[in-house]
C-alpha positions as CSV (number, residue, x, y, z in Angstrom):
1,Q,0.0,0.0,0.0
2,K,1.5,3.3,-1.1
3,E,1.3,6.1,1.4
4,P,-0.2,9.4,0.3
5,A,2.3,12.2,-0.6
6,Y,1.1,14.3,2.2
7,A,1.8,11.7,4.9
8,P,4.8,12.5,7.1
9,K,7.9,10.5,6.0
10,E,8.9,7.9,8.6
11,E,12.6,8.4,8.1
12,D,12.2,12.1,9.0
13,A,9.7,11.5,11.8
14,V,12.1,9.5,13.9
15,L,15.0,12.0,13.8
16,P,15.6,13.4,17.4
17,E,15.1,17.0,16.3
18,T,11.9,16.2,14.5
19,I,10.6,14.3,17.5
20,A,11.4,17.2,19.8
21,K,9.7,19.7,17.4
22,N,6.6,17.6,16.9
23,E,6.3,16.8,20.7
24,K,6.4,20.5,21.5
25,T,3.7,21.2,18.8
26,V,1.5,18.4,20.0
27,K,1.7,19.3,23.6
28,A,0.9,22.9,22.9
29,K,-2.0,22.4,20.5
30,F,-3.5,18.9,20.6
31,W,-6.0,19.3,23.4
32,N,-7.5,22.5,21.9
33,K,-8.1,20.9,18.5
34,I,-9.3,17.5,19.8
35,G,-11.6,19.3,22.3
36,R,-13.2,21.3,19.4
37,I,-13.8,18.4,17.1
38,A,-14.1,15.2,19.2
39,A,-17.8,14.7,18.7
40,R,-17.6,15.4,14.9
41,V,-14.8,13.2,13.6
42,P,-15.0,9.4,13.6
43,F,-11.3,8.9,14.2
44,A,-11.1,11.0,17.4
45,E,-10.6,7.8,19.5
46,D,-7.7,6.8,17.3
47,A,-6.1,10.3,17.6
48,L,-6.5,10.1,21.4
49,A,-5.1,6.6,21.6
50,A,-2.1,7.8,19.5
51,Y,-1.6,10.7,21.9
52,Y,-1.6,8.4,24.9
53,C,0.7,6.0,23.3
54,A,3.1,8.7,22.2
55,M,3.2,10.2,25.7
56,D,3.7,6.8,27.4
57,S,7.3,6.7,28.8
58,N,7.5,3.0,27.9
59,T,6.8,3.6,24.2
60,P,9.9,3.2,22.1
61,T,11.4,6.4,20.6
62,Y,10.8,5.5,17.0
63,V,7.1,4.7,17.7
64,K,6.8,8.1,19.5
65,G,8.3,9.7,16.4
66,I,5.8,8.2,14.0
67,L,2.9,9.0,16.3
68,L,4.0,12.6,17.0
69,A,4.5,13.2,13.3
70,A,0.9,12.0,12.6
71,L,-0.5,14.1,15.4
72,A,1.4,17.2,14.4
73,Y,0.0,16.8,10.9
74,F,-3.5,16.5,12.4
75,I,-3.2,19.7,14.4
76,M,-1.5,21.9,11.8
77,P,-3.9,24.5,10.3
78,L,-2.6,23.9,6.7
79,D,-2.8,20.4,5.3
80,A,-3.7,18.6,2.1
81,L,-7.5,19.1,2.6
82,P,-8.5,22.1,4.7
83,D,-10.5,21.0,7.8
84,I,-13.2,23.5,7.0
85,L,-14.4,21.4,4.0
86,P,-17.5,19.5,5.0
87,F,-17.0,15.7,5.0
88,L,-13.6,15.9,3.2
89,G,-11.6,18.2,5.5
90,F,-10.5,15.5,8.0
91,T,-10.0,12.6,5.5
92,D,-6.3,13.3,5.1
93,D,-5.8,13.6,8.9
94,A,-7.7,10.3,9.3
95,A,-5.5,8.6,6.7
96,V,-2.3,9.8,8.3
97,I,-3.3,8.7,11.7
98,A,-4.5,5.3,10.4
99,I,-1.2,4.8,8.6
100,A,0.7,5.6,11.8
101,L,-1.4,3.3,13.9
102,T,-0.9,0.5,11.3
103,K,2.9,0.9,11.6
104,I,3.0,0.8,15.4
105,R,0.0,-1.4,16.2
106,Q,2.1,-3.9,18.3
107,H,3.0,-1.0,20.6
108,M,-0.6,0.2,21.2
109,K,-1.6,-1.1,24.6
110,P,-5.1,-1.7,25.8
111,E,-4.7,1.0,28.4
112,H,-4.0,3.6,25.6
113,R,-7.3,2.6,24.0
114,E,-9.1,2.7,27.4
115,Q,-7.7,6.2,28.2
116,A,-8.8,7.3,24.8
117,R,-12.4,6.0,25.2
118,S,-12.7,7.5,28.6
119,K,-11.4,10.9,27.5
120,L,-13.6,10.9,24.4
121,D,-16.6,10.2,26.5
122,E,-15.6,13.1,28.7
123,L,-15.1,15.4,25.7
124,K,-18.3,14.5,24.0
125,G,-20.2,14.9,27.3
126,G,-18.8,18.4,27.6
127,E,-19.9,19.3,24.1
128,L,-23.4,17.9,24.7
129,K,-23.7,20.0,27.9
130,E,-22.7,23.1,26.0
131,A,-25.1,22.3,23.2
132,K,-28.0,22.0,25.6
133,A,-27.2,25.3,27.4
């Protein structure tokens, strides 16, 4: 399976300077973006699981690099398909996260998925409360 041209390149993603840059970006902007869109995108749980796996101190460095590159792509305002396009805007983000998760699947622990589900329920609950108010 050929990766899309817009997907972060694995060989670049695992360089120490790239990992450090992506980690800084993800830590600064991930929660704001996921909080705004969690109820609207079907891959939110995957993005959260990727985040928890990347932040796990037991996750190997090259796995963190791949996940952080995918998450940095997800939170960047300019990407292959602008996120403001209805139905299409997040397809490139979903593809990049899916590719990353496929590459690292043996490192994704059940607790990463559990943390993701729990946080997603919390985020969706917050959006539902705001919508009712």
